C-alpha positions in Angstrom: 62.5 102.7 192.1 60.0 102.7 194.1 61.2 99.1 195.2 63.6 96.6 194.4 63.5 94.5 191.5 62.9 90.7 191.9 66.1 88.4 192.8 65.6 84.4 192.4 68.5 84.7 194.7 66.5 85.5 197.5 62.6 83.8 196.2 61.6 84.0 200.3 59.6 87.1 202.1 62.5 87.9 204.6 65.3 90.3 202.5 67.9 90.6 205.0 70.6 89.0 202.6 69.3 90.8 200.0 69.6 93.9 202.0 73.2 93.2 203.5 74.7 91.5 199.7 73.4 95.0 197.9 74.5 97.0 200.6 78.3 95.5 200.5 77.7 95.5 196.8 77.4 99.1 196.7 80.1 100.2 198.6 82.5 97.6 196.5 81.4 99.0 194.1 82.3 102.6 194.5 86.0 101.5 195.7 86.7 99.6 192.5 84.9 102.4 190.8 84.8 105.6 192.1 82.4 107.8 193.1 81.7 109.3 190.4 80.9 105.7 188.6 76.7 105.6 187.9 76.0 101.8 187.9 76.9 101.5 191.7 73.9 103.8 192.0 71.5 100.9 191.3 72.8 99.0 194.3 72.4 102.0 196.6 68.7 102.0 195.7 67.9 98.5 196.0 69.6 98.2 199.4 67.9 102.1 200.7 64.6 99.7 199.2 65.1 96.7 201.3 66.6 98.1 203.9 65.4 99.8 207.4 67.4 103.2 208.7 67.9 101.2 211.9 70.1 98.3 209.9 71.6 101.0 207.3 72.5 102.8 210.4 74.1 99.5 211.4 76.3 98.7 208.4 77.2 102.6 208.9 78.7 101.9 212.2 80.6 98.8 211.9 82.1 100.4 208.3 83.4 103.6 210.1 84.9 101.2 213.1 86.4 99.3 210.6 84.4 95.8 212.0 82.1 95.7 208.7 82.8 91.8 207.3 83.7 93.5 203.6 86.8 95.7 203.2 87.5 98.0 200.6 
C-alpha cells in the first residue's frame, strides 16, 4: 500500500485525526488479537502512510510513559 485509502470520516486534507485513530486502532488490535493477527497490520500500514515520523515517535514515547490516551 503506497497511500492510505479514502476514508469518508475524514474528508478534509488534514489527516491528523485519521493518523491518530489508525495508530490507536493498531495498538488496540494488537492488545486484543495479539502480534500474530495479520489484519492488525492494515492499521499499521495506514498510520505509517498518514503520520510523519516525529508524530509516531511522540505517540511511542507517550505509550512508553503511560500517557497515551488509549489503554490496552
